DSSP file (Angstrom, degrees, kcal/mol; ACC not computed):
  #  RESIDUE AA STRUCTURE BP1 BP2  ACC     N-H-->O    O-->H-N    N-H-->O    O-->H-N    TCO  KAPPA ALPHA  PHI   PSI    X-CA   Y-CA   Z-CA
    1    1 A D    >         0   0    0      0, 0.0     3,-2.3     0, 0.0     4,-0.3   0.000 360.0 360.0 360.0 115.7  -38.9   -5.2   89.1
    2    2 A R  G >   +     0   0    0      1,-0.3     3,-2.0     2,-0.2     4,-0.3   0.803 360.0  73.6 -55.4 -30.3  -36.1   -6.7   91.1
    3    3 A G  G >  S+     0   0    0      1,-0.3     6,-1.7     2,-0.2     3,-1.6   0.756  80.0  72.8 -57.9 -23.9  -38.0   -5.7   94.2
    4    4 A A  G X> S+     0   0    0     -3,-2.3     4,-1.3     4,-0.3     3,-0.5   0.781  89.4  60.7 -63.7 -24.6  -40.5   -8.5   93.6
    5    5 A S  G <4 S+     0   0    0     -3,-2.0    -1,-0.3    -4,-0.3    -2,-0.2   0.591  96.8  62.1 -78.6 -10.2  -37.8  -11.0   94.6
    6    6 A I  G <4 S-     0   0    0     -3,-1.6    -1,-0.2    -4,-0.3    -2,-0.1  -0.351 134.1 -51.2-115.0  54.8  -37.6   -9.5   98.1
    7    7 A G  T <4 S-     0   0    0     -3,-0.5    -2,-0.2    -2,-0.1    -3,-0.1   0.831 109.6 -37.8  93.0  34.7  -41.1  -10.0   99.4
    8    8 A G  S  < S-     0   0    0     -4,-1.3     4,-0.4    -5,-0.1    -4,-0.3   0.649 110.3 -48.9  98.8  13.9  -43.6   -8.7   96.9
    9    9 A G     >  -     0   0    0     -6,-1.7     4,-2.1    -7,-0.1     5,-0.1  -0.126  60.0 -83.6 108.6 157.6  -41.9   -5.6   95.6
   10   10 A L  H  > S+     0   0    0      1,-0.2     4,-3.4     2,-0.2     5,-0.3   0.890 121.0  59.5 -66.0 -39.6  -40.2   -2.4   96.8
   11   11 A E  H  > S+     0   0    0      1,-0.2     4,-2.4     2,-0.2    -1,-0.2   0.931 109.8  41.3 -57.7 -47.5  -43.4   -0.6   97.3
   12   12 A K  H  > S+     0   0    0     -4,-0.4     4,-2.7     2,-0.2    -1,-0.2   0.926 115.2  52.2 -63.2 -45.5  -44.7   -3.2   99.8
   13   13 A L  H  X S+     0   0    0     -4,-2.1     4,-1.2     1,-0.2    -2,-0.2   0.928 113.0  43.4 -57.0 -50.1  -41.3   -3.5  101.5
   14   14 A F  H  <>S+     0   0    0     -4,-3.4     5,-2.8     1,-0.2     3,-0.5   0.922 113.2  51.9 -64.0 -43.2  -41.0    0.3  102.0
   15   15 A R  H ><5S+     0   0    0     -4,-2.4     3,-1.6    -5,-0.3    -2,-0.2   0.923 107.7  52.4 -61.8 -44.4  -44.6    0.7  103.2
   16   16 A E  H 3<5S+     0   0    0     -4,-2.7    -1,-0.2     1,-0.3    -2,-0.2   0.783 111.1  48.0 -62.0 -27.6  -44.1   -2.1  105.8
   17   17 A R  T 3<5S-     0   0    0     -4,-1.2    -1,-0.3    -3,-0.5    -2,-0.2   0.288 117.5-111.0 -99.7  10.0  -41.0   -0.3  107.1
   18   18 A G  T < 5 +     0   0    0     -3,-1.6    -3,-0.2    -4,-0.2    -2,-0.1   0.778  57.3 165.9  71.5  28.6  -42.7    3.1  107.3
   19   19 A A      < -     0   0    0     -5,-2.8    -1,-0.2    -6,-0.1     3,-0.2  -0.304  41.0 -94.5 -72.2 161.6  -40.8    4.7  104.5
   20   20 A P  S    S-     0   0    0      0, 0.0    35,-0.2     0, 0.0    -1,-0.1  -0.039  70.4 -47.5 -66.2 179.2  -41.9    8.0  103.0
   21   21 A K  E     -A   54   0A   0     33,-0.8    33,-2.3    32,-0.1     2,-0.4  -0.240  65.6-167.1 -53.3 124.4  -44.1    8.1   99.9
   22   22 A Y  E     -A   53   0A   0     31,-0.2     2,-0.4    -3,-0.2    31,-0.2  -0.944   9.8-173.4-120.3 138.4  -42.6    5.8   97.2
   23   23 A A  E     -A   52   0A   0     29,-2.6    29,-2.5    -2,-0.4     3,-0.1  -0.998  22.6-150.6-133.1 137.3  -43.5    5.6   93.5
   24   24 A V  S    S-     0   0    0     -2,-0.4     2,-0.3     1,-0.2    -1,-0.1   0.842  81.8 -17.2 -70.1 -35.4  -42.3    3.1   90.9
   25   25 A K        -     0   0    0     26,-0.1    -1,-0.2    27,-0.1     2,-0.1  -0.984  69.7 -99.1-162.1 166.1  -42.6    5.7   88.1
   26   26 A D        -     0   0    0     -2,-0.3    62,-0.0     1,-0.2    25,-0.0  -0.390  54.0 -82.8 -82.7 168.1  -44.1    8.9   87.2
   27   27 A S     >  -     0   0    0      1,-0.1     4,-2.7    -2,-0.1     5,-0.2  -0.290  38.9-111.4 -66.8 159.4  -47.2    9.2   85.1
   28   28 A E  H  > S+     0   0    0      1,-0.2     4,-2.3     2,-0.2     5,-0.2   0.893 119.7  52.2 -59.3 -39.2  -46.9    9.0   81.3
   29   29 A T  H  > S+     0   0    0      2,-0.2     4,-2.3     1,-0.2     5,-0.3   0.935 111.2  45.5 -66.0 -44.8  -47.9   12.7   81.0
   30   30 A T  H  > S+     0   0    0      1,-0.2     4,-3.2     2,-0.2    -2,-0.2   0.922 113.4  50.9 -61.7 -42.9  -45.2   13.7   83.5
   31   31 A S  H  X S+     0   0    0     -4,-2.7     4,-1.2     1,-0.2    -2,-0.2   0.893 113.4  43.9 -64.4 -39.6  -42.6   11.5   81.8
   32   32 A S  H  < S+     0   0    0     -4,-2.3    -1,-0.2    -5,-0.2    -2,-0.2   0.872 122.1  38.2 -75.0 -34.7  -43.4   12.9   78.4
   33   33 A M  H  < S+     0   0    0     -4,-2.3    -2,-0.2    -5,-0.2    -3,-0.2   0.867 136.2  14.7 -83.5 -37.5  -43.4   16.6   79.6
   34   34 A Y  H >< S+     0   0    0     -4,-3.2     3,-1.8    -5,-0.3     4,-0.3   0.130  81.5 120.0-130.5  19.7  -40.6   16.5   82.1
   35   35 A G  G ><  +     0   0    0     -4,-1.2     3,-2.0     1,-0.3    14,-0.2   0.795  68.1  70.1 -56.9 -30.3  -38.6   13.3   81.5
   36   36 A R  G >  S+     0   0    0      1,-0.3     3,-0.8     2,-0.2    -1,-0.3   0.767  92.9  57.6 -62.0 -25.0  -35.5   15.3   80.7
   37   37 A F  G <  S+     0   0    0     -3,-1.8    -1,-0.3     1,-0.2    -2,-0.2   0.592 108.3  48.0 -78.2  -8.9  -35.3   16.2   84.4
   38   38 A R  G <  S+     0   0    0     -3,-2.0    11,-3.4    -4,-0.3     2,-0.4   0.052  98.5  83.7-118.3  23.0  -35.2   12.5   85.3
   39   39 A R  E <   +D   48   0B   0     -3,-0.8     2,-0.3     9,-0.2     9,-0.2  -0.975  46.7 176.4-133.7 138.3  -32.6   11.4   82.9
   40   40 A I  E     -D   47   0B   0      7,-2.3     7,-3.0    -2,-0.4     2,-0.5  -0.946  25.8-127.4-135.6 162.8  -28.8   11.3   83.0
   41   41 A Q  E     -D   46   0B   0     -2,-0.3     2,-0.6     5,-0.2     5,-0.2  -0.948  19.1-174.1-110.8 129.0  -26.1   10.0   80.7
   42   42 A Q  E >   -D   45   0B   0      3,-3.4     3,-1.9    -2,-0.5     2,-0.4  -0.929  67.2 -50.3-122.7 102.0  -23.4    7.7   82.2
   43   43 A G  T 3  S-     0   0    0     -2,-0.6     0, 0.0     1,-0.3     0, 0.0  -0.576 122.5 -23.0  66.5-125.5  -20.8    7.0   79.6
   44   44 A D  T 3  S+     0   0    0     -2,-0.4     2,-0.4    -3,-0.1    -1,-0.3   0.292 122.8  93.4 -97.5   8.4  -22.7    5.9   76.5
   45   45 A Q  E <   -D   42   0B   0     -3,-1.9    -3,-3.4     2,-0.0     2,-0.6  -0.848  62.7-149.0-106.4 136.9  -25.8    4.8   78.5
   46   46 A I  E     -D   41   0B   0     -2,-0.4     2,-0.5    -5,-0.2    -5,-0.2  -0.909  14.0-159.0-102.1 125.9  -28.8    7.0   79.2
   47   47 A I  E     -D   40   0B   0     -7,-3.0    -7,-2.3    -2,-0.6     2,-0.7  -0.915   5.3-155.5-109.4 124.2  -30.5    6.2   82.5
   48   48 A N  E     -D   39   0B   0     -2,-0.5     2,-0.6    -9,-0.2    -9,-0.2  -0.873  13.5-148.9 -93.4 115.7  -34.1    7.1   83.1
   49   49 A F        +     0   0    0    -11,-3.4    20,-0.1    -2,-0.7     3,-0.0  -0.769  35.4 149.9 -87.1 120.4  -34.7    7.5   86.8
   50   50 A E        +     0   0    0     -2,-0.6    -1,-0.2    18,-0.5     2,-0.1   0.718  43.7  83.0-118.8 -41.9  -38.3    6.5   87.6
   51   51 A K  E     + B   0  68A   0     17,-0.7    17,-2.6   -26,-0.1     2,-0.3  -0.451  61.9 160.8 -68.9 135.9  -38.3    5.1   91.1
   52   52 A H  E     -AB  23  67A   0    -29,-2.5   -29,-2.6    15,-0.2     2,-0.3  -1.000  38.0-138.0-157.8 156.7  -38.5    7.8   93.7
   53   53 A F  E     -AB  22  66A   0     13,-2.0    13,-1.9    -2,-0.3     2,-0.5  -0.851  16.2-156.1-105.9 146.8  -39.3    8.8   97.3
   54   54 A T  E     -AB  21  65A   0    -33,-2.3   -33,-0.8    -2,-0.3     2,-0.8  -0.984   2.8-166.2-123.6 118.0  -41.1   12.1   98.1
   55   55 A L  E     - B   0  64A   0      9,-3.2     9,-1.9    -2,-0.5     2,-0.3  -0.906  26.0-173.2-101.4 105.1  -40.5   13.5  101.6
   56   56 A A        +     0   0    0     -2,-0.8     7,-0.2     7,-0.2     2,-0.1  -0.793  35.6 174.4-114.8 144.7  -43.3   16.1  101.8
   57   57 A I  S    S-     0   0    0      2,-0.5     2,-0.9     5,-0.4     5,-0.1  -0.624  72.6 -69.7-134.7  74.0  -44.3   18.7  104.2
   58   58 A G  S    S+     0   0    0     -2,-0.1     5,-0.0     3,-0.1    -2,-0.0  -0.694 107.0  43.3  85.5-108.8  -47.1   20.4  102.4
   59   59 A S  S >  S-     0   0    0     -2,-0.9     3,-1.5     1,-0.1    -2,-0.5  -0.183  84.3-105.5 -80.8 166.3  -46.1   22.4   99.4
   60   60 A R  G >  S+     0   0    0      1,-0.3     3,-1.5     2,-0.2    25,-0.9   0.841 119.3  59.7 -56.6 -35.0  -43.7   21.6   96.6
   61   61 A E  G 3  S+     0   0    0      1,-0.3    -1,-0.3    23,-0.1    -3,-0.1   0.721 104.6  49.1 -69.2 -20.2  -41.2   24.0   98.0
   62   62 A N  G <  S+     0   0    0     -3,-1.5    -5,-0.4    -5,-0.1     2,-0.3   0.068  97.4  94.8-105.5  22.5  -41.1   22.0  101.2
   63   63 A C    <   -     0   0    0     -3,-1.5    22,-0.5    -7,-0.2     2,-0.4  -0.781  54.4-157.8-111.4 155.1  -40.6   18.6   99.6
   64   64 A V  E     -B   55   0A   0     -9,-1.9    -9,-3.2    -2,-0.3     2,-0.4  -0.999   9.9-163.0-127.8 134.1  -37.5   16.6   98.8
   65   65 A Q  E     -BC  54  83A   0     18,-3.3    18,-2.1    -2,-0.4     2,-0.5  -0.927   6.4-163.9-117.4 144.4  -37.4   14.0   96.1
   66   66 A I  E     -BC  53  82A   0    -13,-1.9   -13,-2.0    -2,-0.4     2,-0.4  -0.963   8.2-167.3-127.6 113.1  -34.9   11.2   95.7
   67   67 A Y  E     +BC  52  81A   0     14,-2.3    13,-2.5    -2,-0.5    14,-1.5  -0.821  16.4 171.4 -98.9 136.6  -34.9    9.5   92.3
   68   68 A F  E     -BC  51  79A   0    -17,-2.6   -17,-0.7    -2,-0.4   -18,-0.5  -0.942  25.2-148.0-145.6 165.9  -32.9    6.3   91.9
   69   69 A H  E     - C   0  78A   0      9,-2.2     9,-3.0    -2,-0.3     2,-0.8  -0.994  20.0-131.2-136.1 137.6  -32.2    3.4   89.7
   70   70 A L  E     - C   0  77A   0     -2,-0.4     2,-1.1     7,-0.2     7,-0.2  -0.820  19.0-153.7 -92.9 110.1  -31.4   -0.2   90.6
   71   71 A D  E  >> - C   0  76A   0      5,-2.8     5,-1.6    -2,-0.8     4,-1.1  -0.747  11.6-174.1 -87.2 102.4  -28.2   -1.2   88.6
   72   72 A E  T  45S+     0   0    0     -2,-1.1    -1,-0.2     2,-0.2     5,-0.0   0.832  78.5  52.9 -65.7 -35.0  -28.6   -5.0   88.4
   73   73 A V  T  45S+     0   0    0      1,-0.2    -1,-0.2    -3,-0.1    -2,-0.1   0.955 121.2  29.3 -69.2 -50.3  -25.3   -5.6   86.8
   74   74 A R  T  45S-     0   0    0      2,-0.1    -1,-0.2     0, 0.0    -2,-0.2   0.526 102.6-129.8 -89.3  -4.1  -23.2   -3.7   89.4
   75   75 A R  T  <5 +     0   0    0     -4,-1.1     2,-0.3     1,-0.2    -3,-0.2   0.920  64.3 126.9  51.8  51.4  -25.7   -4.5   92.2
   76   76 A K  E   < -C   71   0A   0     -5,-1.6    -5,-2.8    -7,-0.0     2,-0.6  -0.902  63.5-124.3-130.6 158.7  -25.8   -0.8   93.2
   77   77 A V  E     -C   70   0A   0     -2,-0.3     2,-0.6    -7,-0.2    -7,-0.2  -0.944  27.9-155.0-100.5 122.8  -28.4    1.8   93.8
   78   78 A V  E     -C   69   0A   0     -9,-3.0    -9,-2.2    -2,-0.6     2,-0.6  -0.894   4.7-146.7-102.6 120.4  -27.7    4.8   91.7
   79   79 A I  E     +C   68   0A   0     -2,-0.6   -11,-0.3   -11,-0.2     3,-0.1  -0.776  19.8 176.0 -87.0 123.0  -29.0    8.1   92.9
   80   80 A G  E     +     0   0A   0    -13,-2.5     2,-0.3    -2,-0.6   -12,-0.2   0.706  65.3   5.1 -99.2 -25.5  -30.0   10.3   89.9
   81   81 A Y  E     +C   67   0A   0    -14,-1.5   -14,-2.3   -43,-0.1    -1,-0.3  -0.967  49.6 175.9-160.2 141.7  -31.5   13.2   91.8
   82   82 A C  E     +C   66   0A   0     -2,-0.3   -16,-0.2   -16,-0.2     3,-0.1  -0.884  48.7  72.2-146.6 115.6  -32.0   14.5   95.3
   83   83 A G  E    S-C   65   0A   0    -18,-2.1   -18,-3.3    -2,-0.3     3,-0.2  -0.977  79.5  -8.5 170.6-165.0  -33.5   17.9   95.8
   84   84 A P  S    S-     0   0    0      0, 0.0   -20,-0.2     0, 0.0   -23,-0.1  -0.109  90.0 -71.9 -56.2 155.7  -36.7   20.0   95.6
   85   85 A H        -     0   0    0    -25,-0.9     3,-0.1   -22,-0.5   -31,-0.0  -0.227  56.1-125.5 -51.5 127.4  -39.8   18.3   94.0
   86   86 A L        -     0   0    0     -3,-0.2    -1,-0.1     1,-0.1   -52,-0.0  -0.365  35.9 -83.9 -73.2 158.5  -39.2   18.1   90.3
   87   87 A P        -     0   0    0      0, 0.0     2,-0.3     0, 0.0    -1,-0.1  -0.311  55.1-179.1 -60.8 145.4  -41.8   19.5   87.9
   88   88 A H    >   -     0   0    0     -3,-0.1     3,-1.5   -55,-0.1   -58,-0.0  -0.943  40.2-103.6-146.4 165.8  -44.7   17.3   87.2
   89   89 A A  T 3  S+     0   0    0     -2,-0.3    -1,-0.1     1,-0.3     0, 0.0   0.789 115.9  52.7 -64.6 -30.5  -47.9   17.3   85.1
   90   90 A D  T 3  S+     0   0    0      2,-0.0    -1,-0.3     3,-0.0     2,-0.1   0.439  82.4 118.6 -87.2   1.2  -50.3   18.0   88.0
   91   91 A A    <   -     0   0    0     -3,-1.5     0, 0.0     1,-0.1     0, 0.0  -0.351  62.9-140.2 -68.8 147.1  -48.4   21.0   89.2
   92   92 A N              0   0    0      1,-0.2    -1,-0.1    -2,-0.1    -3,-0.1   0.024 360.0 360.0 -93.0  25.7  -50.2   24.4   89.2
   93   93 A T              0   0    0      0, 0.0    -1,-0.2     0, 0.0    -2,-0.0   0.451 360.0 360.0-103.9 360.0  -47.0   26.2   88.0
């Protein structure tokens, strides 16, 4: 994780700066059940977006998630999804 080179990882960095809930990746169960919602094709490359923020105010309907990928080659942050909380394995739906 490139974040390790900037002071111990992105999670620590975001926590120290008061960022919203951050996760490096989803659970294996969520990834296998709902991975298609976190994947895009860019040219001939498939990108799995795992790192994400969840800005929550109670229920899933009142949450916003931002999934992103650190493109090391281009030195860019690629946003793969920004919107309502994506489906996940622990959801009661």
